[in-house]
All heavy atoms as a GROMACS GRO file, in nm:
protein
  476
    1MET      N    1  -1.411  -0.469  -2.987
    1MET     CA    2  -1.299  -0.541  -2.919
    1MET      C    3  -1.252  -0.446  -2.801
    1MET      O    4  -1.231  -0.327  -2.828
    1MET     CB    5  -1.195  -0.554  -3.017
    1MET     CG    6  -1.091  -0.662  -2.982
    1MET     SD    7  -0.997  -0.715  -3.128
    1MET     CE    8  -0.878  -0.799  -3.052
    2ALA      N    9  -1.233  -0.507  -2.692
    2ALA     CA   10  -1.194  -0.435  -2.571
    2ALA      C   11  -1.041  -0.406  -2.580
    2ALA      O   12  -0.960  -0.496  -2.615
    2ALA     CB   13  -1.222  -0.513  -2.444
    3GLU      N   14  -1.005  -0.293  -2.530
    3GLU     CA   15  -0.863  -0.256  -2.527
    3GLU      C   16  -0.801  -0.309  -2.398
    3GLU      O   17  -0.862  -0.315  -2.293
    3GLU     CB   18  -0.847  -0.101  -2.530
    3GLU     CG   19  -0.880  -0.046  -2.661
    3GLU     CD   20  -0.852   0.104  -2.662
    3GLU    OE1   21  -0.764   0.156  -2.588
    3GLU    OE2   22  -0.913   0.181  -2.738
    4ASN      N   23  -0.676  -0.346  -2.406
    4ASN     CA   24  -0.599  -0.388  -2.285
    4ASN      C   25  -0.546  -0.257  -2.216
    4ASN      O   26  -0.477  -0.184  -2.268
    4ASN     CB   27  -0.488  -0.479  -2.317
    4ASN     CG   28  -0.531  -0.611  -2.363
    4ASN    OD1   29  -0.641  -0.653  -2.338
    4ASN    ND2   30  -0.453  -0.682  -2.440
    5LYS      N   31  -0.588  -0.240  -2.088
    5LYS     CA   32  -0.538  -0.125  -2.017
    5LYS      C   33  -0.400  -0.161  -1.951
    5LYS      O   34  -0.392  -0.262  -1.879
    5LYS     CB   35  -0.642  -0.086  -1.914
    5LYS     CG   36  -0.762  -0.026  -1.968
    5LYS     CD   37  -0.848   0.035  -1.860
    5LYS     CE   38  -0.971   0.104  -1.922
    5LYS     NZ   39  -1.055   0.156  -1.826
    6GLN      N   40  -0.311  -0.081  -1.964
    6GLN     CA   41  -0.185  -0.104  -1.898
    6GLN      C   42  -0.168  -0.028  -1.764
    6GLN      O   43  -0.212   0.085  -1.760
    6GLN     CB   44  -0.074  -0.056  -1.989
    6GLN     CG   45  -0.068  -0.123  -2.121
    6GLN     CD   46   0.049  -0.218  -2.135
    6GLN    OE1   47   0.141  -0.219  -2.064
    6GLN    NE2   48   0.031  -0.321  -2.217
    7ASN      N   49  -0.121  -0.093  -1.672
    7ASN     CA   50  -0.115  -0.034  -1.532
    7ASN      C   51   0.018   0.043  -1.538
    7ASN      O   52   0.128  -0.007  -1.558
    7ASN     CB   53  -0.100  -0.145  -1.430
    7ASN     CG   54  -0.102  -0.085  -1.291
    7ASN    OD1   55  -0.095   0.045  -1.268
    7ASN    ND2   56  -0.109  -0.172  -1.190
    8THR      N   57   0.013   0.170  -1.518
    8THR     CA   58   0.129   0.257  -1.533
    8THR      C   59   0.206   0.273  -1.398
    8THR      O   60   0.314   0.320  -1.398
    8THR     CB   61   0.090   0.401  -1.582
    8THR    OG1   62  -0.002   0.456  -1.497
    8THR    CG2   63   0.036   0.390  -1.730
    9THR      N   64   0.136   0.234  -1.289
    9THR     CA   65   0.207   0.248  -1.166
    9THR      C   66   0.279   0.122  -1.125
    9THR      O   67   0.226   0.005  -1.143
    9THR     CB   68   0.114   0.275  -1.046
    9THR    OG1   69   0.011   0.177  -1.043
    9THR    CG2   70   0.046   0.413  -1.070
   10PRO      N   71   0.394   0.121  -1.090
   10PRO     CA   72   0.473  -0.005  -1.052
   10PRO      C   73   0.422  -0.067  -0.939
   10PRO      O   74   0.375   0.004  -0.842
   10PRO     CB   75   0.618   0.047  -1.043
   10PRO     CG   76   0.609   0.187  -1.001
   10PRO     CD   77   0.482   0.241  -1.063
   11GLU      N   78   0.420  -0.196  -0.928
   11GLU     CA   79   0.369  -0.272  -0.804
   11GLU      C   80   0.471  -0.246  -0.691
   11GLU      O   81   0.593  -0.240  -0.710
   11GLU     CB   82   0.369  -0.428  -0.834
   11GLU     CG   83   0.228  -0.465  -0.886
   11GLU     CD   84   0.216  -0.612  -0.886
   11GLU    OE1   85   0.236  -0.669  -0.774
   11GLU    OE2   86   0.172  -0.673  -0.984
   12ARG      N   87   0.417  -0.226  -0.576
   12ARG     CA   88   0.503  -0.200  -0.455
   12ARG      C   89   0.468  -0.302  -0.341
   12ARG      O   90   0.346  -0.349  -0.347
   12ARG     CB   91   0.509  -0.064  -0.408
   12ARG     CG   92   0.370  -0.021  -0.360
   12ARG     CD   93   0.377   0.135  -0.303
   12ARG     NE   94   0.262   0.165  -0.243
   12ARG     CZ   95   0.251   0.238  -0.137
   12ARG    NH1   96   0.362   0.275  -0.081
   12ARG    NH2   97   0.138   0.263  -0.078
   13ARG      N   98   0.556  -0.328  -0.258
   13ARG     CA   99   0.527  -0.421  -0.149
   13ARG      C  100   0.440  -0.356  -0.049
   13ARG      O  101   0.443  -0.225  -0.029
   13ARG     CB  102   0.661  -0.452  -0.087
   13ARG     CG  103   0.753  -0.533  -0.175
   13ARG     CD  104   0.887  -0.563  -0.112
   13ARG     NE  105   0.876  -0.610   0.023
   13ARG     CZ  106   0.929  -0.728   0.055
   13ARG    NH1  107   1.001  -0.797  -0.024
   13ARG    NH2  108   0.904  -0.769   0.183
   14PRO      N  109   0.352  -0.421   0.020
   14PRO     CA  110   0.278  -0.360   0.123
   14PRO      C  111   0.351  -0.306   0.238
   14PRO      O  112   0.460  -0.354   0.272
   14PRO     CB  113   0.174  -0.477   0.169
   14PRO     CG  114   0.233  -0.605   0.122
   14PRO     CD  115   0.331  -0.564   0.003
   15ASP      N  116   0.300  -0.202   0.295
   15ASP     CA  117   0.363  -0.139   0.420
   15ASP      C  118   0.354  -0.233   0.541
   15ASP      O  119   0.435  -0.227   0.626
   15ASP     CB  120   0.319  -0.006   0.443
   15ASP     CG  121   0.337   0.091   0.324
   15ASP    OD1  122   0.464   0.098   0.280
   15ASP    OD2  123   0.250   0.152   0.285
   16CYS      N  124   0.244  -0.308   0.549
   16CYS     CA  125   0.227  -0.399   0.664
   16CYS      C  126   0.137  -0.520   0.620
   16CYS      O  127   0.056  -0.503   0.532
   16CYS     CB  128   0.151  -0.329   0.775
   16CYS     SG  129  -0.006  -0.268   0.742
   17VAL      N  130   0.178  -0.638   0.669
   17VAL     CA  131   0.101  -0.761   0.635
   17VAL      C  132   0.069  -0.827   0.768
   17VAL      O  133   0.152  -0.843   0.858
   17VAL     CB  134   0.190  -0.849   0.555
   17VAL    CG1  135   0.112  -0.982   0.525
   17VAL    CG2  136   0.227  -0.782   0.423
   18THR      N  137  -0.067  -0.866   0.778
   18THR     CA  138  -0.105  -0.936   0.911
   18THR      C  139  -0.167  -1.070   0.868
   18THR      O  140  -0.248  -1.073   0.772
   18THR     CB  141  -0.211  -0.844   0.976
   18THR    OG1  142  -0.152  -0.730   1.016
   18THR    CG2  143  -0.254  -0.923   1.105
   19GLU      N  144  -0.130  -1.176   0.932
   19GLU     CA  145  -0.192  -1.303   0.903
   19GLU      C  146  -0.255  -1.352   1.039
   19GLU      O  147  -0.209  -1.347   1.137
   19GLU     CB  148  -0.083  -1.407   0.874
   19GLU     CG  149  -0.007  -1.382   0.749
   19GLU     CD  150   0.088  -1.492   0.712
   19GLU    OE1  151   0.080  -1.598   0.772
   19GLU    OE2  152   0.178  -1.470   0.617
   20ILE      N  153  -0.394  -1.397   1.009
   20ILE     CA  154  -0.469  -1.446   1.118
   20ILE      C  155  -0.521  -1.582   1.091
   20ILE      O  156  -0.577  -1.603   0.981
   20ILE     CB  157  -0.590  -1.343   1.143
   20ILE    CG1  158  -0.546  -1.211   1.177
   20ILE    CG2  159  -0.670  -1.411   1.259
   20ILE    CD1  160  -0.649  -1.104   1.176
   21ARG      N  161  -0.505  -1.672   1.176
   21ARG     CA  162  -0.553  -1.814   1.149
   21ARG      C  163  -0.693  -1.830   1.219
   21ARG      O  164  -0.697  -1.801   1.344
   21ARG     CB  165  -0.456  -1.913   1.199
   21ARG     CG  166  -0.496  -2.063   1.189
   21ARG     CD  167  -0.396  -2.159   1.217
   21ARG     NE  168  -0.280  -2.163   1.137
   21ARG     CZ  169  -0.269  -2.215   1.007
   21ARG    NH1  170  -0.379  -2.284   0.972
   21ARG    NH2  171  -0.163  -2.217   0.939
   22MET      N  172  -0.783  -1.874   1.156
   22MET     CA  173  -0.921  -1.899   1.208
   22MET      C  174  -0.945  -2.052   1.172
   22MET      O  175  -0.989  -2.079   1.053
   22MET     CB  176  -1.020  -1.812   1.156
   22MET     CG  177  -0.998  -1.666   1.183
   22MET     SD  178  -1.120  -1.554   1.107
   22MET     CE  179  -1.187  -1.482   1.255
   23GLY      N  180  -0.922  -2.147   1.250
   23GLY     CA  181  -0.945  -2.280   1.215
   23GLY      C  182  -0.844  -2.321   1.114
   23GLY      O  183  -0.726  -2.314   1.130
   24ASN      N  184  -0.896  -2.373   0.999
   24ASN     CA  185  -0.815  -2.414   0.889
   24ASN      C  186  -0.794  -2.309   0.787
   24ASN      O  187  -0.734  -2.324   0.684
   24ASN     CB  188  -0.872  -2.536   0.823
   24ASN     CG  189  -0.864  -2.655   0.914
   24ASN    OD1  190  -0.784  -2.673   1.000
   24ASN    ND2  191  -0.965  -2.761   0.890
   25THR      N  192  -0.839  -2.186   0.817
   25THR     CA  193  -0.834  -2.079   0.721
   25THR      C  194  -0.730  -1.977   0.769
   25THR      O  195  -0.722  -1.944   0.888
   25THR     CB  196  -0.977  -2.004   0.705
   25THR    OG1  197  -1.064  -2.100   0.671
   25THR    CG2  198  -0.972  -1.897   0.614
   26VAL      N  199  -0.650  -1.924   0.682
   26VAL     CA  200  -0.553  -1.816   0.709
   26VAL      C  201  -0.598  -1.693   0.632
   26VAL      O  202  -0.606  -1.692   0.509
   26VAL     CB  203  -0.414  -1.859   0.674
   26VAL    CG1  204  -0.308  -1.742   0.702
   26VAL    CG2  205  -0.361  -1.991   0.755
   27LEU      N  206  -0.622  -1.589   0.704
   27LEU     CA  207  -0.656  -1.454   0.640
   27LEU      C  208  -0.530  -1.374   0.643
   27LEU      O  209  -0.468  -1.360   0.732
   27LEU     CB  210  -0.762  -1.386   0.727
   27LEU     CG  211  -0.900  -1.453   0.741
   27LEU    CD1  212  -0.982  -1.384   0.846
   27LEU    CD2  213  -0.968  -1.491   0.620
   28ILE      N  214  -0.497  -1.327   0.524
   28ILE     CA  215  -0.385  -1.238   0.499
   28ILE      C  216  -0.435  -1.102   0.458
   28ILE      O  217  -0.501  -1.092   0.348
   28ILE     CB  218  -0.284  -1.300   0.400
   28ILE    CG1  219  -0.238  -1.431   0.439
   28ILE    CG2  220  -0.167  -1.202   0.374
   28ILE    CD1  221  -0.160  -1.509   0.332
   29VAL      N  222  -0.389  -0.999   0.539
   29VAL     CA  223  -0.446  -0.857   0.512
   29VAL      C  224  -0.322  -0.782   0.490
   29VAL      O  225  -0.218  -0.777   0.568
   29VAL     CB  226  -0.516  -0.804   0.623
   29VAL    CG1  227  -0.563  -0.658   0.606
   29VAL    CG2  228  -0.640  -0.894   0.664
   30SER      N  229  -0.316  -0.711   0.367
   30SER     CA  230  -0.207  -0.633   0.331
   30SER      C  231  -0.245  -0.483   0.350
   30SER      O  232  -0.353  -0.447   0.301
   30SER     CB  233  -0.161  -0.652   0.194
   30SER     OG  234  -0.123  -0.789   0.175
   31GLY      N  235  -0.164  -0.398   0.395
   31GLY     CA  236  -0.199  -0.260   0.418
   31GLY      C  237  -0.098  -0.168   0.346
   31GLY      O  238   0.025  -0.196   0.340
   32PHE      N  239  -0.147  -0.065   0.286
   32PHE     CA  240  -0.070   0.033   0.216
   32PHE      C  241  -0.094   0.170   0.269
   32PHE      O  242  -0.211   0.208   0.306
   32PHE     CB  243  -0.102   0.030   0.064
   32PHE     CG  244  -0.069  -0.090  -0.005
   32PHE    CD1  245  -0.159  -0.201  -0.015
   32PHE    CD2  246   0.051  -0.109  -0.063
   32PHE    CE1  247  -0.126  -0.316  -0.068
   32PHE    CE2  248   0.086  -0.229  -0.132
   32PHE     CZ  249  -0.008  -0.335  -0.136
   33PHE      N  250   0.007   0.253   0.294
   33PHE     CA  251  -0.007   0.387   0.329
   33PHE      C  252   0.025   0.480   0.217
   33PHE      O  253   0.102   0.436   0.113
   33PHE     CB  254   0.100   0.418   0.447
   33PHE     CG  255   0.071   0.337   0.569
   33PHE    CD1  256   0.174   0.264   0.626
   33PHE    CD2  257  -0.050   0.346   0.638
   33PHE    CE1  258   0.154   0.190   0.735
   33PHE    CE2  259  -0.064   0.272   0.752
   33PHE     CZ  260   0.032   0.191   0.805
   34LYS      N  261  -0.024   0.597   0.216
   34LYS     CA  262   0.009   0.695   0.114
   34LYS      C  263   0.148   0.730   0.109
   34LYS      O  264   0.216   0.727   0.217
   34LYS     CB  265  -0.074   0.822   0.125
   34LYS     CG  266  -0.227   0.805   0.111
   34LYS     CD  267  -0.289   0.944   0.124
   34LYS     CE  268  -0.450   0.916   0.108
   34LYS     NZ  269  -0.516   1.057   0.131
   35LYS      N  270   0.211   0.746   0.004
   35LYS     CA  271   0.356   0.766  -0.011
   35LYS      C  272   0.394   0.896   0.053
   35LYS      O  273   0.501   0.900   0.112
   35LYS     CB  274   0.400   0.773  -0.155
   35LYS     CG  275   0.389   0.629  -0.215
   35LYS     CD  276   0.436   0.646  -0.369
   35LYS     CE  277   0.428   0.510  -0.430
   35LYS     NZ  278   0.472   0.509  -0.570
   36ASP      N  279   0.317   1.003   0.056
   36ASP     CA  280   0.355   1.138   0.091
   36ASP      C  281   0.310   1.157   0.241
   36ASP      O  282   0.310   1.275   0.296
   36ASP     CB  283   0.311   1.243   0.013
   36ASP     CG  284   0.360   1.234  -0.128
   36ASP    OD1  285   0.469   1.175  -0.141
   36ASP    OD2  286   0.298   1.271  -0.221
   37THR      N  287   0.258   1.054   0.316
   37THR     CA  288   0.209   1.077   0.442
   37THR      C  289   0.316   1.104   0.557
   37THR      O  290   0.429   1.059   0.534
   37THR     CB  291   0.119   0.962   0.489
   37THR    OG1  292   0.045   0.988   0.609
   37THR    CG2  293   0.199   0.838   0.523
   38THR      N  294   0.280   1.177   0.656
   38THR     CA  295   0.380   1.192   0.771
   38THR      C  296   0.324   1.126   0.888
   38THR      O  297   0.398   1.118   0.986
   38THR     CB  298   0.382   1.355   0.798
   38THR    OG1  299   0.254   1.405   0.835
   38THR    CG2  300   0.446   1.428   0.676
   39ASP      N  301   0.208   1.061   0.890
   39ASP     CA  302   0.163   0.989   1.002
   39ASP      C  303   0.242   0.854   1.001
   39ASP      O  304   0.263   0.792   0.911
   39ASP     CB  305   0.017   0.951   0.998
   39ASP     CG  306  -0.073   1.079   1.014
   39ASP    OD1  307  -0.021   1.185   1.061
   39ASP    OD2  308  -0.197   1.071   0.993
   40THR      N  309   0.259   0.807   1.138
   40THR     CA  310   0.321   0.668   1.150
   40THR      C  311   0.208   0.578   1.170
   40THR      O  312   0.091   0.610   1.187
   40THR     CB  313   0.420   0.669   1.273
   40THR    OG1  314   0.330   0.699   1.386
   40THR    CG2  315   0.519   0.775   1.265
   41ALA      N  316   0.246   0.447   1.169
   41ALA     CA  317   0.136   0.348   1.196
   41ALA      C  318   0.082   0.359   1.338
   41ALA      O  319  -0.040   0.337   1.356
   41ALA     CB  320   0.203   0.207   1.190
   42ALA      N  321   0.156   0.404   1.437
   42ALA     CA  322   0.105   0.432   1.572
   42ALA      C  323   0.004   0.549   1.562
   42ALA      O  324  -0.100   0.549   1.638
   42ALA     CB  325   0.223   0.466   1.664
   43ASP      N  326   0.031   0.653   1.488
   43ASP     CA  327  -0.049   0.763   1.474
   43ASP      C  328  -0.193   0.722   1.418
   43ASP      O  329  -0.299   0.758   1.470
   43ASP     CB  330   0.000   0.875   1.384
   43ASP     CG  331   0.121   0.949   1.444
   43ASP    OD1  332   0.147   0.936   1.574
   43ASP    OD2  333   0.204   0.991   1.356
   44LYS      N  334  -0.181   0.638   1.312
   44LYS     CA  335  -0.309   0.590   1.250
   44LYS      C  336  -0.379   0.499   1.350
   44LYS      O  337  -0.513   0.514   1.354
   44LYS     CB  338  -0.264   0.509   1.119
   44LYS     CG  339  -0.215   0.605   1.018
   44LYS     CD  340  -0.189   0.525   0.890
   44LYS     CE  341  -0.129   0.617   0.787
   44LYS     NZ  342  -0.212   0.718   0.735
   45MET      N  343  -0.322   0.416   1.428
   45MET     CA  344  -0.390   0.329   1.525
   45MET      C  345  -0.451   0.419   1.629
   45MET      O  346  -0.572   0.391   1.675
   45MET     CB  347  -0.298   0.229   1.582
   45MET     CG  348  -0.360   0.134   1.673
   45MET     SD  349  -0.519   0.047   1.613
   45MET     CE  350  -0.438  -0.062   1.496
   46MET      N  351  -0.388   0.517   1.671
   46MET     CA  352  -0.440   0.614   1.773
   46MET      C  353  -0.571   0.681   1.724
   46MET      O  354  -0.672   0.690   1.794
   46MET     CB  355  -0.339   0.716   1.819
   46MET     CG  356  -0.393   0.801   1.934
   46MET     SD  357  -0.440   0.713   2.078
   46MET     CE  358  -0.279   0.661   2.140
   47LYS      N  359  -0.568   0.710   1.600
   47LYS     CA  360  -0.693   0.777   1.535
   47LYS      C  361  -0.814   0.669   1.540
   47LYS      O  362  -0.926   0.704   1.563
   47LYS     CB  363  -0.661   0.828   1.404
   47LYS     CG  364  -0.576   0.947   1.393
   47LYS     CD  365  -0.545   0.990   1.265
   47LYS     CE  366  -0.450   1.113   1.250
   47LYS     NZ  367  -0.412   1.149   1.109
   48VAL      N  368  -0.772   0.543   1.503
   48VAL     CA  369  -0.886   0.443   1.504
   48VAL      C  370  -0.944   0.426   1.645
   48VAL      O  371  -1.058   0.412   1.667
   48VAL     CB  372  -0.822   0.311   1.448
   48VAL    CG1  373  -0.921   0.187   1.471
   48VAL    CG2  374  -0.790   0.322   1.300
   49LEU      N  375  -0.850   0.416   1.739
   49LEU     CA  376  -0.890   0.396   1.871
   49LEU      C  377  -0.979   0.520   1.936
   49LEU      O  378  -1.078   0.497   1.999
   49LEU     CB  379  -0.770   0.376   1.974
   49LEU     CG  380  -0.694   0.258   1.950
   49LEU    CD1  381  -0.573   0.237   2.031
   49LEU    CD2  382  -0.790   0.123   1.973
   50GLU      N  383  -0.932   0.635   1.893
   50GLU     CA  384  -1.011   0.759   1.931
   50GLU      C  385  -1.152   0.748   1.861
   50GLU      O  386  -1.246   0.788   1.929
   50GLU     CB  387  -0.932   0.880   1.890
   50GLU     CG  388  -0.811   0.910   1.973
   50GLU     CD  389  -0.727   1.013   1.928
   50GLU    OE1  390  -0.744   1.067   1.810
   50GLU    OE2  391  -0.630   1.061   2.003
   51ALA      N  392  -1.160   0.714   1.744
   51ALA     CA  393  -1.284   0.700   1.670
   51ALA      C  394  -1.381   0.599   1.739
   51ALA      O  395  -1.493   0.628   1.749
   51ALA     CB  396  -1.267   0.679   1.519
   52GLU      N  397  -1.313   0.491   1.768
   52GLU     CA  398  -1.398   0.389   1.838
   52GLU      C  399  -1.449   0.434   1.976
   52GLU      O  400  -1.568   0.404   2.006
   52GLU     CB  401  -1.309   0.258   1.856
   52GLU     CG  402  -1.284   0.187   1.724
   52GLU     CD  403  -1.399   0.119   1.662
   52GLU    OE1  404  -1.475   0.051   1.738
   52GLU    OE2  405  -1.418   0.131   1.546
   53ALA      N  406  -1.363   0.500   2.043
   53ALA     CA  407  -1.408   0.557   2.178
   53ALA      C  408  -1.521   0.645   2.164
   53ALA      O  409  -1.623   0.659   2.235
   53ALA     CB  410  -1.292   0.609   2.256
   54ALA      N  411  -1.506   0.741   2.064
   54ALA     CA  412  -1.606   0.846   2.042
   54ALA      C  413  -1.740   0.787   1.992
   54ALA      O  414  -1.845   0.836   2.015
   54ALA     CB  415  -1.551   0.943   1.936
   55ALA      N  416  -1.730   0.668   1.927
   55ALA     CA  417  -1.858   0.608   1.885
   55ALA      C  418  -1.920   0.522   1.987
   55ALA      O  419  -2.032   0.466   1.971
   55ALA     CB  420  -1.819   0.515   1.764
   56GLY      N  421  -1.854   0.516   2.102
   56GLY     CA  422  -1.908   0.436   2.218
   56GLY      C  423  -1.881   0.302   2.216
   56GLY      O  424  -1.942   0.222   2.293
   57HIS      N  425  -1.790   0.252   2.141
   57HIS     CA  426  -1.749   0.108   2.140
   57HIS      C  427  -1.659   0.081   2.253
   57HIS      O  428  -1.563   0.164   2.289
   57HIS     CB  429  -1.680   0.067   2.009
   57HIS     CG  430  -1.774   0.082   1.886
   57HIS    ND1  431  -1.859  -0.021   1.864
   57HIS    CD2  432  -1.790   0.181   1.799
   57HIS    CE1  433  -1.940   0.017   1.749
   57HIS    NE2  434  -1.888   0.136   1.707
   58LYS      N  435  -1.677  -0.025   2.314
   58LYS     CA  436  -1.588  -0.070   2.430
   58LYS      C  437  -1.480  -0.166   2.368
   58LYS      O  438  -1.511  -0.247   2.288
   58LYS     CB  439  -1.655  -0.130   2.542
   58LYS     CG  440  -1.760  -0.025   2.610
   58LYS     CD  441  -1.818  -0.094   2.726
   58LYS     CE  442  -1.913   0.010   2.789
   58LYS     NZ  443  -1.981  -0.038   2.916
   59ALA      N  444  -1.355  -0.162   2.431
   59ALA     CA  445  -1.257  -0.255   2.390
   59ALA      C  446  -1.292  -0.397   2.436
   59ALA      O  447  -1.360  -0.412   2.537
   59ALA     CB  448  -1.118  -0.214   2.459
   60PRO      N  449  -1.273  -0.499   2.361
   60PRO     CA  450  -1.300  -0.632   2.393
   60PRO      C  451  -1.216  -0.675   2.518
   60PRO      O  452  -1.112  -0.632   2.532
   60PRO     CB  453  -1.259  -0.715   2.271
   60PRO     CG  454  -1.160  -0.636   2.203
   60PRO     CD  455  -1.205  -0.494   2.224
   61LEU      N  456  -1.281  -0.760   2.592
   61LEU     CA  457  -1.217  -0.809   2.724
   61LEU      C  458  -1.108  -0.914   2.682
   61LEU      O  459  -1.134  -1.000   2.591
   61LEU     CB  460  -1.318  -0.869   2.817
   61LEU     CG  461  -1.419  -0.780   2.873
   61LEU    CD1  462  -1.522  -0.862   2.947
   61LEU    CD2  463  -1.362  -0.667   2.949
   62SER      N  464  -0.996  -0.900   2.741
   62SER     CA  465  -0.888  -1.004   2.708
   62SER      C  466  -0.916  -1.124   2.794
   62SER      O  467  -0.965  -1.122   2.900
   62SER     CB  468  -0.746  -0.951   2.735
   62SER     OG  469  -0.744  -0.903   2.873
   63PRO      N  470  -0.873  -1.246   2.743
   63PRO     CA  471  -0.911  -1.375   2.800
   63PRO      C  472  -0.839  -1.394   2.927
   63PRO      O  473  -0.738  -1.345   2.971
   63PRO     CB  474  -0.881  -1.478   2.702
   63PRO     CG  475  -0.799  -1.410   2.594
   63PRO     CD  476  -0.816  -1.267   2.614
   0.00000   0.00000   0.00000
């Protein structure tokens, strides 16, 4: 018989939520940051952009 595992960490609200509509579909993405981090969301985005630039990816053209 399988044991029921109890989640000992309390549920917390996401640090950021993004909703994107694609036709009749809505994608909802929830983001969580580590509790003890000192980076801001802007710091994290800058790291992503730097990594993309280093990998040779170009930014998409705006319409």
